[in-house]
BALUM-246379 format. One record per atom (N, C-alpha, C): residue number from 0; residue in three letters; atom name; x, y, z. Coordinates in steps of 0.001 Angstrom, whole numbers. Layout:
<nodes>
    k    r   a       xx       yy       zz
  NUM  ALA  CA        X        Y        Z
...
</nodes>
This chain:
<nodes>
    k    r   a       xx       yy       zz
    0  UNK   N      729    -1305     -211
    0  UNK  CA     -211      -24      -21
    0  UNK   C      719     1272     -103
    1  UNK   N      398     1915     -648
    1  UNK  CA     1216     3419    -1103
    1  UNK   C      339     4694    -1317
    2  UNK   N      550     5841     -639
    2  UNK  CA     -194     6944     -616
    2  UNK   C     -497     7379    -2035
    3  UNK   N    -1403     7449    -2042
    3  UNK  CA    -1941     7820    -3821
    3  UNK   C    -1005     9011    -4393
    4  UNK   N     -473    10523    -4121
    4  UNK  CA      139    11197    -4303
    4  UNK   C     1444    10640    -4699
    5  UNK   N     2233     9726    -3867
    5  UNK  CA     3281     9352    -4074
    5  UNK   C     3106     7963    -5342
    6  UNK   N     2327     7407    -5356
    6  UNK  CA     2159     6488    -6635
    6  UNK   C     2102     7477    -7460
    7  UNK   N     1321     8409    -7780
    7  UNK  CA      950     8612    -9198
    7  UNK   C     2450     9589    -9497
    8  UNK   N     2683    10056    -8737
    8  UNK  CA     4171    10866    -9269
    8  UNK   C     5064     9657    -9382
    9  UNK   N     5671     8923    -9376
    9  UNK  CA     6700     7890    -9470
    9  UNK   C     5902     7716   -10919
   10  UNK   N     5010     7227   -11085
   10  UNK  CA     4798     6618   -12169
   10  UNK   C     4439     8139   -13432
   11  UNK   N     4762     9272   -12843
   11  UNK  CA     4849     9851   -14189
   11  UNK   C     3503    10515   -14546
   12  UNK   N     2519    10072   -13905
   12  UNK  CA     1351    10916   -13970
   12  UNK   C     1229    12636   -13981
   13  UNK   N     1438    13154   -13243
   13  UNK  CA     1917    14131   -12350
   13  UNK   C     2579    14588   -11020
   14  UNK   N     3002    15276   -10627
   14  UNK  CA     3789    15552    -9585
   14  UNK   C     3133    15015    -8150
   15  UNK   N     3435    15647    -7266
   15  UNK  CA     2306    15064    -5944
   15  UNK   C     1626    16478    -5527
   16  UNK   N     1851    17588    -5702
   16  UNK  CA     1004    18601    -5612
   16  UNK   C     -205    18276    -6878
   17  UNK   N      -37    18034    -8021
   17  UNK  CA     -763    18057    -8947
   17  UNK   C    -1750    16732    -8991
   18  UNK   N    -1189    15933    -7789
   18  UNK  CA    -2256    14656    -7742
   18  UNK   C    -3661    15562    -6880
   19  UNK   N    -3234    16572    -6255
   19  UNK  CA    -4424    16784    -5362
   19  UNK   C    -5465    17657    -6390
   20  UNK   N    -5189    17855    -7716
   20  UNK  CA    -6172    18654    -8640
   20  UNK   C    -6809    17370    -9235
   21  UNK   N    -5955    16146    -9230
   21  UNK  CA    -6221    15108   -10311
   21  UNK   C    -7346    14504    -9129
   22  UNK   N    -7432    14371    -7594
   22  UNK  CA    -8353    14185    -6759
   22  UNK   C    -9888    14658    -7160
   23  UNK   N    -9271    16453    -7134
   23  UNK  CA   -10502    17464    -6605
   23  UNK   C   -11457    17023    -7833
   24  UNK   N   -10818    17094    -9293
   24  UNK  CA   -11062    16806   -10363
   24  UNK   C   -12174    15219   -10398
   25  UNK   N   -11652    14202    -9569
   25  UNK  CA   -12875    13117    -9631
   25  UNK   C   -11667    12345   -10538
   26  UNK   N   -11135    12295   -11170
   26  UNK  CA   -10225    11813   -12245
   26  UNK   C    -9261    10163   -11756
   27  UNK   N    -9252    10321   -10199
   27  UNK  CA    -8792     8858    -9807
   27  UNK   C    -9964     8481    -8938
   28  UNK   N    -9907     6982    -9278
   28  UNK  CA   -10973     6261    -8859
   28  UNK   C   -10039     5057    -7954
   29  UNK   N   -10762     4519    -6598
   29  UNK  CA   -10375     3323    -5629
   29  UNK   C   -11690     2421    -5735
   30  UNK   N   -11058     1182    -6640
   30  UNK  CA   -12439      159    -7137
   30  UNK   C   -13160      734    -7806
   31  UNK   N   -13654     1442    -8424
   31  UNK  CA   -14744     2300    -8826
   31  UNK   C   -15172     3545    -8701
   32  UNK   N   -14467     3772    -7336
   32  UNK  CA   -15218     4745    -6240
   32  UNK   C   -14038     5967    -6524
   33  UNK   N   -15038     7336    -6540
   33  UNK  CA   -14203     8349    -6861
   33  UNK   C   -13402     8786    -4978
   34  UNK   N   -12017     8671    -5474
   34  UNK  CA   -10625     8579    -4264
   34  UNK   C   -11046    10527    -3699
   35  UNK   N   -11428    10432    -2377
   35  UNK  CA   -11620    12054    -1909
   35  UNK   C    -9972    12479    -1427
   36  UNK   N    -9488    11802    -1274
   36  UNK  CA    -7852    12675     -769
   36  UNK   C    -6939    11460     -826
   37  UNK   N    -6047    12731    -1597
   37  UNK  CA    -4510    12476    -2100
   37  UNK   C    -3187    11696    -1265
   38  UNK   N    -3808    12301      -74
   38  UNK  CA    -2807    11168      828
   38  UNK   C    -3321    10015     1008
   39  UNK   N    -4378     9264      895
   39  UNK  CA    -4466     8156     1093
   39  UNK   C    -4106     7192      521
   40  UNK   N    -3978     5769     1389
   40  UNK  CA    -2651     5085     1449
   40  UNK   C    -3806     4072      460
   41  UNK   N    -3299     3447     -723
   41  UNK  CA    -3967     2351    -1229
   41  UNK   C    -3295     1293    -2219
   42  UNK   N    -4171      597    -3026
   42  UNK  CA    -3655     -517    -3810
   42  UNK   C    -3532     -230    -5283
   43  UNK   N    -2416     -235    -5799
   43  UNK  CA    -2042      228    -6991
   43  UNK   C    -2929     -146    -7867
   44  UNK   N    -3125    -1770    -7897
   44  UNK  CA    -3674    -2671    -8450
   44  UNK   C    -5299    -2143    -8705
   45  UNK   N    -5654    -1472    -7846
   45  UNK  CA    -7213     -969    -7858
   45  UNK   C    -7501      654    -8108
   46  UNK   N    -6153     1071    -8720
   46  UNK  CA    -6828     2539    -8581
   46  UNK   C    -6839     2699   -10626
   47  UNK   N    -7512     3443   -10881
   47  UNK  CA    -7923     3656   -12102
   47  UNK   C    -7694     5373   -12155
   48  UNK   N    -6850     6141   -13485
   48  UNK  CA    -6822     7140   -13337
   48  UNK   C    -7861     7546   -14912
   49  UNK   N    -8667     8637   -15103
   49  UNK  CA    -9241     8793   -16264
   49  UNK   C   -10388     7589   -16675
   50  UNK   N   -10475     6700   -15900
   50  UNK  CA   -10840     5403   -15876
   50  UNK   C   -10177     4275   -17112
   51  UNK   N    -9147     4804   -16668
   51  UNK  CA    -8168     3622   -17178
   51  UNK   C    -6936     2994   -15994
   52  UNK   N    -6750     1715   -15772
   52  UNK  CA    -5782     1201   -14860
   52  UNK   C    -4556     2027   -14880
   53  UNK   N    -3902     1790   -13892
   53  UNK  CA    -2427     2420   -13943
   53  UNK   C    -1343     1823   -15070
   54  UNK   N     -358     2706   -15551
   54  UNK  CA      138     1666   -16362
   54  UNK   C     2043     1000   -15879
   55  UNK   N     1725     -211   -15784
   55  UNK  CA     3070     -662   -15160
   55  UNK   C     3338       52   -13785
   56  UNK   N     2004     -231   -12814
   56  UNK  CA     2927      152   -11267
   56  UNK   C     3901     -512   -10648
   57  UNK   N     4342    -1757   -11357
   57  UNK  CA     5577    -2392   -10680
   57  UNK   C     6596    -2546   -11507
   58  UNK   N     6561    -1497   -12453
   58  UNK  CA     7600    -1443   -13197
   58  UNK   C     7344    -2032   -14724
   59  UNK   N     8314    -1140   -15658
   59  UNK  CA     7674    -1693   -16860
   59  UNK   C     9086    -2095   -17772
   60  UNK   N     8719    -2703   -18790
   60  UNK  CA     9883    -3161   -20191
   60  UNK   C     8813    -3175   -21122
   61  UNK   N     9585    -2472   -22303
   61  UNK  CA     9322    -2471   -23211
   61  UNK   C    10631    -2785   -24212
   62  UNK   N     9709    -3052   -25598
   62  UNK  CA    10666    -3176   -27300
   62  UNK   C    10634    -2015   -28142
   63  UNK   N    12169    -1312   -28199
   63  UNK  CA    11306     -233   -29411
   63  UNK   C    12359     -942   -30722
   64  UNK   N    11708     -641   -32205
   64  UNK  CA    12937     -592   -32962
   64  UNK   C    13466      550   -32947
   65  UNK   N    14464      828   -32723
   65  UNK  CA    15260     2450   -33124
   65  UNK   C    15671     2422   -34729
   66  UNK   N    15162     3916   -34287
   66  UNK  CA    15827     3943   -36384
   66  UNK   C    17001     4709   -36089
   67  UNK   N    18033     4763   -37630
   67  UNK  CA    19042     5296   -37758
   67  UNK   C    19054     6819   -37292
   68  UNK   N    19924     7750   -36435
   68  UNK  CA    19652     9123   -36000
   68  UNK   C    18761     9387   -35158
   69  UNK   N    18915     8456   -33982
   69  UNK  CA    18562     8624   -32383
   69  UNK   C    19654     7780   -31340
   70  UNK   N    19886     9373   -30915
   70  UNK  CA    20845     8628   -29836
   70  UNK   C    19905     8129   -28456
   71  UNK   N    20636     7455   -27828
   71  UNK  CA    20405     6533   -26322
   71  UNK   C    20641     7318   -24978
   72  UNK   N    20174     8606   -25024
   72  UNK  CA    20573     9217   -24532
   72  UNK   C    19042    10290   -24091
   73  UNK   N    18975    10924   -22615
   73  UNK  CA    17930    12182   -22240
   73  UNK   C    18844    13671   -22600
   74  UNK   N    19689    13438   -23008
   74  UNK  CA    20033    14592   -23300
   74  UNK   C    19571    15214   -24713
   75  UNK   N    19555    16526   -24672
   75  UNK  CA    18744    17082   -26184
   75  UNK   C    19875    17461   -26818
   76  UNK   N    20612    17658   -26231
   76  UNK  CA    21885    18456   -26766
   76  UNK   C    22830    17211   -28000
   77  UNK   N    22651    16005   -28034
   77  UNK  CA    22814    15034   -29099
   77  UNK   C    22015    14719   -30266
   78  UNK   N    20702    15985   -30336
   78  UNK  CA    19671    15501   -31227
   78  UNK   C    18649    15017   -30993
   79  UNK   N    18072    14386   -31844
   79  UNK  CA    16944    13326   -31693
   79  UNK   C    17183    12268   -31059
   80  UNK   N    16350    11599   -29651
   80  UNK  CA    16673    10828   -29147
   80  UNK   C    15447     9821   -28877
   81  UNK   N    15699     8345   -28352
   81  UNK  CA    14462     7533   -28418
   81  UNK   C    13901     7711   -27326
   82  UNK   N    13881     8937   -26559
   82  UNK  CA    12900     8832   -25698
   82  UNK   C    11428     9747   -25856
   83  UNK   N    11853    10308   -27123
   83  UNK  CA    10574    11185   -27866
   83  UNK   C     9909    10205   -28851
   84  UNK   N    10309     8692   -29569
   84  UNK  CA     9444     7706   -29630
   84  UNK   C     8571     7143   -28864
   85  UNK   N     8758     7422   -27236
   85  UNK  CA     8080     6896   -26199
   85  UNK   C     6997     7800   -25751
   86  UNK   N     6317     7077   -24823
   86  UNK  CA     5350     7851   -24212
   86  UNK   C     5990     8998   -23230
   87  UNK   N     5369    10413   -23689
   87  UNK  CA     6184    11379   -22774
   87  UNK   C     6646    11611   -21361
   88  UNK   N     5550    10695   -20462
   88  UNK  CA     5190    10520   -19325
   88  UNK   C     6861     9473   -18447
   89  UNK   N     7231     8753   -19445
   89  UNK  CA     8262     7442   -19205
   89  UNK   C     9050     8508   -18418
   90  UNK   N     9879     9090   -19141
   90  UNK  CA    11146     9967   -18182
   90  UNK   C    10513    10587   -17039
   91  UNK   N     9473    10522   -16741
   91  UNK  CA     8932    11285   -15314
   91  UNK   C     8834    10252   -14517
   92  UNK   N     8895     8857   -14810
   92  UNK  CA     9107     7679   -14053
   92  UNK   C    10010     8302   -12545
   93  UNK   N     9534     7493   -11502
   93  UNK  CA    11027     7564   -11054
   93  UNK   C    11079     6032   -10156
   94  UNK   N    12312     5450   -10812
   94  UNK  CA    13018     5333   -11491
   94  UNK   C    12621     5572   -12828
   95  UNK   N    13262     6565   -13774
   95  UNK  CA    12991     6940   -14965
   95  UNK   C    13294     5695   -15941
   96  UNK   N    12348     5469   -17443
   96  UNK  CA    12735     4937   -17785
   96  UNK   C    14192     4812   -18689
   97  UNK   N    15121     3697   -18831
   97  UNK  CA    16459     4026   -19351
   97  UNK   C    16682     2727   -20431
   98  UNK   N    17171     3038   -21590
   98  UNK  CA    17659     1868   -22166
   98  UNK   C    18398      592   -21820
   99  UNK   N    18565     -411   -22208
   99  UNK  CA    18891    -1382   -21211
   99  UNK   C    19933    -1547   -22732
  100  UNK   N    21551     -986   -22163
  100  UNK  CA    22314    -1211   -23471
  100  UNK   C    22034      137   -23801
  101  UNK   N    23206      104   -24912
  101  UNK  CA    23193     1517   -26140
  101  UNK   C    22798      760   -27457
  102  UNK   N    22448     1752   -28326
  102  UNK  CA    22703     1549   -29665
  102  UNK   C    23337     2781   -30405
  103  UNK   N    24486     2904   -31190
  103  UNK  CA    25032     4013   -31274
  103  UNK   C    23645     4914   -32772
  104  UNK   N    23970     6051   -32752
  104  UNK  CA    23155     6956   -33639
  104  UNK   C    23217     5983   -34837
  105  UNK   N    23826     5650   -35763
  105  UNK  CA    24124     5022   -36515
  105  UNK   C    23344     3115   -36961
  106  UNK   N    23403     2793   -35917
  106  UNK  CA    22925     1763   -35765
  106  UNK   C    21062     1605   -35288
  107  UNK   N    20574      880   -35747
  107  UNK  CA    19058      289   -35829
  107  UNK   C    18623     -908   -35268
  108  UNK   N    17470    -1325   -34667
  108  UNK  CA    16772    -2301   -34307
  108  UNK   C    16279    -2105   -33076
  109  UNK   N    16529    -3591   -32453
  109  UNK  CA    15665    -3486   -31080
  109  UNK   C    16510    -3454   -29693
  110  UNK   N    15660    -2591   -29356
  110  UNK  CA    16750    -1618   -27472
  110  UNK   C    15797    -1922   -26900
  111  UNK   N    16095    -2384   -25936
  111  UNK  CA    14855    -2755   -24970
  111  UNK   C    14655    -1530   -23837
  112  UNK   N    13808    -1115   -23092
  112  UNK  CA    13934        1   -22399
  112  UNK   C    12932     -256   -21069
  113  UNK   N    13232      474   -20262
  113  UNK  CA    12614      -51   -18810
  113  UNK   C    12996      704   -17272
  114  UNK   N    12808      715   -15977
  114  UNK  CA    12758     1167   -15097
  114  UNK   C    13270      611   -14618
  115  UNK   N    13437     -569   -14401
  115  UNK  CA    13676    -1853   -13158
  115  UNK   C    15463    -1912   -13526
  116  UNK   N    16125    -1321   -12332
  116  UNK  CA    17020    -1660   -12346
  116  UNK   C    18085    -3156   -12682
  117  UNK   N    16972    -3929   -11760
  117  UNK  CA    17293    -5456   -11526
  117  UNK   C    17611    -6041   -13335
  118  UNK   N    16419    -5380   -14220
  118  UNK  CA    16308    -6491   -15658
  118  UNK   C    17574    -5279   -16591
  119  UNK   N    18125    -4386   -16107
  119  UNK  CA    19163    -3619   -16744
  119  UNK   C    20328    -4555   -16281
  120  UNK   N    20155    -4969   -14752
  120  UNK  CA    21701    -5269   -14772
  120  UNK   C    21586    -7062   -15297
  121  UNK   N    20543    -8012   -15135
  121  UNK  CA    20572    -8865   -15804
  121  UNK   C    20620    -9488   -16954
  122  UNK   N    20255    -7963   -18012
  122  UNK  CA    20581    -8301   -19638
  122  UNK   C    21892    -7336   -19882
  123  UNK   N    22511    -7049   -19026
  123  UNK  CA    24244    -6117   -19794
  123  UNK   C    24886    -6813   -18352
  124  UNK   N    24502    -7046   -17592
  124  UNK  CA    26116    -8122   -16958
  124  UNK   C    26919    -8606   -17438
  125  UNK   N    28378    -8763   -17870
  125  UNK  CA    28675    -9805   -18522
  125  UNK   C    28685   -11079   -17832
  126  UNK   N    28555   -11131   -16705
  126  UNK  CA    27971   -12784   -16559
  126  UNK   C    26803   -13019   -17267
  127  UNK   N    25961   -12354   -17347
  127  UNK  CA    24483   -12888   -17974
  127  UNK   C    25188   -13583   -19678
  128  UNK   N    26009   -13111   -20297
  128  UNK  CA    26076   -13609   -21670
  128  UNK   C    24839   -13382   -22464
  129  UNK   N    24557   -12832   -22418
  129  UNK  CA    23073   -12425   -23579
  129  UNK   C    23682   -12250   -24727
  130  UNK   N    22715   -12970   -25519
  130  UNK  CA    23257   -13315   -26641
  130  UNK   C    22440   -12369   -27750
  131  UNK   N    22784   -11363   -28620
  131  UNK  CA    22611   -10619   -29259
  131  UNK   C    22949   -10418   -31018
  132  UNK   N    21905   -10725   -31646
  132  UNK  CA    22082   -10710   -33098
  132  UNK   C    21877    -9685   -34028
  133  UNK   N    23049    -9590   -34568
  133  UNK  CA    22969    -8122   -35856
  133  UNK   C    23199    -8576   -37354
  134  UNK   N    22453    -7829   -37996
  134  UNK  CA    22490    -7803   -39528
  134  UNK   C    23683    -6592   -39937
  135  UNK   N    24547    -7312   -40319
  135  UNK  CA    25920    -5846   -40860
  135  UNK   C    26018    -6182   -41921
  136  UNK   N    26184    -5057   -42896
  136  UNK  CA    26261    -4950   -44313
  136  UNK   C    27492    -4395   -44504
  137  UNK   N    28499    -4602   -45040
  137  UNK  CA    29867    -4126   -45338
  137  UNK   C    30714    -3841   -46861
  138  UNK   N    31516    -2970   -46451
  138  UNK  CA    31927    -2011   -47710
  138  UNK   C    32421    -3297   -48957
  139  UNK   N    32698    -4246   -48271
  139  UNK  CA    33668    -5361   -49895
  139  UNK   C    32924    -6876   -49613
  140  UNK   N    33428    -7548   -50365
  140  UNK  CA    32784    -8637   -50183
  140  UNK   C    33653    -9359   -48995
  141  UNK   N    32703   -10597   -48460
  141  UNK  CA    32765   -11350   -47179
  141  UNK   C    33715   -12434   -47708
  142  UNK   N    34654   -12727   -46566
  142  UNK  CA    35891   -14478   -46681
  142  UNK   C    35148   -14914   -45968
  143  UNK   N    34967   -16342   -46315
  143  UNK  CA    34367   -17489   -45389
  143  UNK   C    35347   -18055   -43865
  144  UNK   N    36673   -17358   -44414
  144  UNK  CA    37854   -17392   -43339
  144  UNK   C    36971   -16206   -41867
  145  UNK   N    35981   -15519   -42389
  145  UNK  CA    35992   -15046   -40831
  145  UNK   C    35171   -15353   -39904
  146  UNK   N    34495   -16712   -40527
  146  UNK  CA    33791   -17570   -39495
  146  UNK   C    34422   -18380   -38086
  147  UNK   N    35588   -18422   -38894
  147  UNK  CA    36738   -19112   -37795
  147  UNK   C    37289   -18136   -36941
  148  UNK   N    37751   -17218   -37399
  148  UNK  CA    38494   -15853   -37229
  148  UNK   C    37371   -15352   -35635
  149  UNK   N    36068   -14919   -35812
  149  UNK  CA    34807   -14805   -35084
  149  UNK   C    34711   -15721   -33841
  150  UNK   N    34618   -17026   -34699
  150  UNK  CA    34392   -18068   -33818
  150  UNK   C    35485   -19005   -32394
  151  UNK   N    36584   -18303   -32897
  151  UNK  CA    37790   -19282   -32038
  151  UNK   C    37977   -18132   -30961
  152  UNK   N    37449   -16922   -30364
  152  UNK  CA    37531   -16493   -29161
  152  UNK   C    38918   -15667   -29069
  153  UNK   N    40073   -15676   -29898
  153  UNK  CA    41262   -15001   -29482
  153  UNK   C    41264   -13425   -30338
  154  UNK   N    40398   -13050   -30683
  154  UNK  CA    40104   -11655   -31581
  154  UNK   C    40282   -10451   -30127
  155  UNK   N    41319   -10141   -30417
  155  UNK  CA    42104    -8784   -29847
  155  UNK   C    41329    -7447   -30841
  156  UNK   N    40739    -6575   -29836
  156  UNK  CA    40238    -5537   -30416
  156  UNK   C    41266    -4168   -29832
  157  UNK   N    41417    -3012   -30474
  157  UNK  CA    42157    -2245   -30261
  157  UNK   C    42221    -1603   -28459
  158  UNK   N    43043    -1227   -27662
  158  UNK  CA    43034    -1087   -26614
  158  UNK   C    42508    -1691   -25534
  159  UNK   N    42131    -2997   -26353
  159  UNK  CA    41062    -4096   -25454
  159  UNK   C    42323    -4461   -24676
  160  UNK   N    42571    -5316   -23061
  160  UNK  CA    43057    -6358   -22714
  160  UNK   C    42466    -7748   -22692
  161  UNK   N    41624    -8039   -23049
  161  UNK  CA    41353    -9138   -23227
  161  UNK   C    40651    -9631   -24247
  162  UNK   N    40714   -10978   -25015
  162  UNK  CA    39753   -10849   -26261
  162  UNK   C    38132   -11334   -26244
  163  UNK   N    37810   -11012   -27633
  163  UNK  CA    36253   -11343   -27584
  163  UNK   C    36000   -12414   -27021
  164  UNK   N    34748   -12837   -26778
  164  UNK  CA    34591   -14199   -26493
  164  UNK   C    33708   -14664   -28038
  165  UNK   N    33784   -15699   -28106
  165  UNK  CA    33449   -16635   -29403
  165  UNK   C    32216   -15748   -30056
  166  UNK   N    32342   -15806   -31261
  166  UNK  CA    31243   -15198   -32332
  166  UNK   C    30973   -16140   -32861
  167  UNK   N    29305   -15864   -33478
  167  UNK  CA    28586   -16754   -34216
  167  UNK   C    28206   -15841   -35531
  168  UNK   N    29193   -15737   -36486
  168  UNK  CA    29007   -15314   -37570
  168  UNK   C    28737   -16327   -39095
  169  UNK   N    27415   -15748   -39575
  169  UNK  CA    27069   -16305   -40927
  169  UNK   C    26557   -15397   -41881
  170  UNK   N    27634   -15910   -43271
  170  UNK  CA    27492   -15132   -44281
  170  UNK   C    26131   -15459   -45248
  171  UNK   N    25271   -14267   -45028
  171  UNK  CA    23805   -14001   -46006
  171  UNK   C    24375   -13951   -47266
  172  UNK   N    24781   -12788   -47684
  172  UNK  CA    25429   -13021   -48813
  172  UNK   C    26509   -11905   -49287
  173  UNK   N    26834   -11681   -50265
  173  UNK  CA    28344   -11002   -50605
  173  UNK   C    28973   -10481   -49821
  174  UNK   N    28055    -9195   -49717
  174  UNK  CA    28353    -7951   -48720
  174  UNK   C    27661    -7937   -47053
  175  UNK   N    26431    -9196   -46973
  175  UNK  CA    25853    -9298   -45500
  175  UNK   C    26115   -10230   -44860
  176  UNK   N    25878    -9837   -43421
  176  UNK  CA    26589   -11538   -42945
  176  UNK   C    25343   -10801   -41495
  177  UNK   N    25376   -12011   -40947
  177  UNK  CA    24673   -12197   -39396
  177  UNK   C    25233   -12485   -38005
  178  UNK   N    25371   -11611   -37481
  178  UNK  CA    26467   -12225   -36296
  178  UNK   C    25666   -12001   -34880
  179  UNK   N    26210   -12560   -34184
  179  UNK  CA    25982   -13133   -32702
  179  UNK   C    26791   -13263   -31633
  180  UNK   N    27060   -12317   -30879
  180  UNK  CA    27887   -11823   -29877
  180  UNK   C    27167   -11928   -28169
  181  UNK   N    27647   -12415   -27483
  181  UNK  CA    27680   -12020   -26154
  181  UNK   C    28043   -11032   -25261
  182  UNK   N    28446   -10136   -25746
  182  UNK  CA    29031    -8982   -25004
  182  UNK   C    28839    -7959   -25341
  183  UNK   N    28592    -6791   -24807
  183  UNK  CA    28534    -5258   -25147
  183  UNK   C    29361    -4561   -25147
  184  UNK   N    30559    -4429   -25580
  184  UNK  CA    31753    -3688   -25871
  184  UNK   C    31098    -2815   -26623
  185  UNK   N    32489    -1878   -26461
  185  UNK  CA    31984     -253   -26845
  185  UNK   C    32341     -577   -28489
  186  UNK   N    31076     -481   -29366
  186  UNK  CA    31170     -348   -30912
  186  UNK   C    31823    -1768   -31177
  187  UNK   N    31540    -2587   -30739
  187  UNK  CA    32077    -4047   -30749
  187  UNK   C    32098    -4787   -31746
  188  UNK   N    30686    -4530   -32490
  188  UNK  CA    30199    -5385   -34214
  188  UNK   C    31196    -4420   -34845
  189  UNK   N    30942    -3420   -34890
  189  UNK  CA    32141    -2248   -36332
  189  UNK   C    33546    -2492   -35778
  190  UNK   N    33656    -2607   -34831
  190  UNK  CA    35593    -2634   -34342
  190  UNK   C    35776    -4441   -34639
  191  UNK   N    34711    -5069   -34787
  191  UNK  CA    35287    -6580   -34752
  191  UNK   C    36137    -6811   -36476
  192  UNK   N    34851    -5924   -37483
  192  UNK  CA    35050    -6082   -38954
  192  UNK   C    36593    -5239   -38777
  193  UNK   N    36034    -4178   -38209
  193  UNK  CA    37282    -3040   -38632
  193  UNK   C    38465    -3919   -38353
  194  UNK   N    38865    -5018   -37252
  194  UNK  CA    39984    -5180   -37342
  194  UNK   C    40403    -6042   -38225
  195  UNK   N    39221    -6550   -39300
  195  UNK  CA    40084    -7445   -40174
  195  UNK   C    39807    -6601   -41178
  196  UNK   N    39710    -5714   -41419
  196  UNK  CA    39854    -5294   -43028
  196  UNK   C    38470    -4512   -43067
  197  UNK   N    37213    -4669   -42960
  197  UNK  CA    35917    -4385   -43104
  197  UNK   C    35394    -3749   -42445
  198  UNK   N    34854    -2635   -43277
  198  UNK  CA    34083    -1355   -42677
  198  UNK   C    32498    -1340   -43067
  199  UNK   N    31904    -1387   -41605
  199  UNK  CA    30571    -1963   -41629
  199  UNK   C    29685     -535   -42225
  200  UNK   N    29023     -696   -43159
  200  UNK  CA    27903       86   -43904
  200  UNK   C    26783      549   -43223
  201  UNK   N    26245     -756   -43010
  201  UNK  CA    24959     -431   -41778
  201  UNK   C    24346    -1925   -40814
  202  UNK   N    23929    -1400   -40070
  202  UNK  CA    24415    -2198   -38451
  202  UNK   C    22819    -2266   -38117
  203  UNK   N    22077    -3227   -38025
  203  UNK  CA    20897    -3677   -37447
  203  UNK   C    20672    -4678   -36294
  204  UNK   N    20285    -4510   -35283
  204  UNK  CA    20125    -5555   -34072
  204  UNK   C    18819    -5994   -34148
  205  UNK   N    18697    -7444   -34696
  205  UNK  CA    17586    -8790   -34919
  205  UNK   C    16623    -8513   -33577
  206  UNK   N    17785    -9372   -32737
  206  UNK  CA    17686    -9848   -31724
  206  UNK   C    18155    -9456   -30439
  207  UNK   N    17714    -9477   -29171
  207  UNK  CA    18364    -9352   -27603
  207  UNK   C    17647   -10215   -26895
  208  UNK   N    18361   -11077   -26885
  208  UNK  CA    18348   -12302   -25573
  208  UNK   C    17001   -13086   -26222
  209  UNK   N    15910   -13066   -25652
  209  UNK  CA    14715   -14099   -25938
  209  UNK   C    13634   -13054   -26946
  210  UNK   N    14421   -11908   -27300
  210  UNK  CA    13561   -11096   -27663
  210  UNK   C    14115   -10474   -29339
  211  UNK   N    12918   -10839   -30328
  211  UNK  CA    13295   -10242   -31701
  211  UNK   C    12406    -9353   -31911
  212  UNK   N    12773    -8683   -33391
  212  UNK  CA    11489    -7386   -33434
  212  UNK   C    10187    -7629   -34155
  213  UNK   N    10740    -8725   -34919
  213  UNK  CA     9344    -9204   -35822
  213  UNK   C     8591    -8490   -36602
  214  UNK   N     7525    -8011   -36547
  214  UNK  CA     6579    -7443   -37436
  214  UNK   C     6379    -5692   -36517
  215  UNK   N     7782    -5387   -35343
  215  UNK  CA     7385    -3927   -34800
  215  UNK   C     8104    -3005   -36139
  216  UNK   N     7206    -2370   -36487
  216  UNK  CA     7858    -1091   -37404
  216  UNK   C     8651     -318   -36624
  217  UNK   N     9405      195   -37484
  217  UNK  CA    10798     1200   -37021
  217  UNK   C     9765     2264   -36190
  218  UNK   N    10673     2794   -35441
  218  UNK  CA     9759     3737   -34348
  218  UNK   C     8877     3527   -33626
  219  UNK   N     8293     2235   -33879
  219  UNK  CA     7244     1964   -32952
  219  UNK   C     7667     1049   -31748
  220  UNK   N     7053     1104   -30790
  220  UNK  CA     7212      343   -29323
  220  UNK   C     6164     -544   -29160
  221  UNK   N     6768    -1915   -28025
  221  UNK  CA     5528    -2813   -27195
  221  UNK   C     5641    -3053   -25968
  222  UNK   N     4723    -3413   -25482
  222  UNK  CA     5335    -3637   -24394
  222  UNK   C     5251    -4797   -23885
  223  UNK   N     6180    -5416   -23090
  223  UNK  CA     6508    -6584   -22822
  223  UNK   C     6406    -7246   -21497
  224  UNK   N     6474    -8280   -21055
  224  UNK  CA     5852    -8605   -19650
  224  UNK   C     6979    -8680   -18604
  225  UNK   N     7408    -8099   -17908
  225  UNK  CA     8374    -8063   -16533
  225  UNK   C     8373    -9299   -15788
  226  UNK   N     7248   -10047   -15472
  226  UNK  CA     7215   -11313   -14547
  226  UNK   C     7743   -12224   -15679
  227  UNK   N     7484   -12487   -16836
  227  UNK  CA     8288   -13139   -18104
  227  UNK   C     9725   -12738   -18113
  228  UNK   N    10124   -11875   -18586
  228  UNK  CA    11702   -11447   -18386
  228  UNK   C    12064   -11713   -17334
  229  UNK   N    11833   -11495   -15215
  229  UNK  CA    12553   -11810   -14671
  229  UNK   C    12617   -13245   -14903
  230  UNK   N    11990   -14375   -15397
  230  UNK  CA    11926   -15582   -15361
  230  UNK   C    12845   -15991   -16312
  231  UNK   N    13242   -15155   -17473
  231  UNK  CA    14330   -16042   -18048
  231  UNK   C    15496   -16265   -17869
  232  UNK   N    15669   -17465   -18351
  232  UNK  CA    17320   -18111   -17836
  232  UNK   C    17973   -17669   -19108
  233  UNK   N    19430   -17740   -18576
  233  UNK  CA    20065   -17123   -19436
  233  UNK   C    20540   -17539   -20965
</nodes>
């Protein structure tokens, strides 16, 4: 049970002061009855705002199809950012919604966002070794030898002290490949190909752990089950 004003504020609906106005206007109901006091302790599962259940009161997890050109930052200094594609009140949640890992501006594809630190840790901890699959387009014809180079687990990147973990490379066409890695180093996919003399022209993440973009359109997002995510095995 939580105070109503604290609950609404934490979910980004309004400030604690503004919650008083919500109540006075009759916008908040508890099990169908209009709430009279903003400091009343309530069960979040029984609260509605404007006759709609509270959005993810126990925390949210969503999948976003990130377009090229959007930064994974809350700062407006870097131009368009992914939070412009999400509901405007999500950054006002406490904790605020954040991305699980990052995709650079020039990379498109699947990005997870959540306000649950436990899920951020679960999906980004090196110990978890979560698989990420990318569709990669390069500047010149690929060579079959790259498959073994990436799979051996001894590929060193510049300024790194440890080799990359084994990665699975599937050559799809002359200049296109599908790469699955279990790490999240800085610009890792681009640097792996660059280390062997290839420049990545396009990079798109198709899969993150158990999640795939499927038919999710570019720039769109879809809510995921927090409960199922918490139960996912590595």
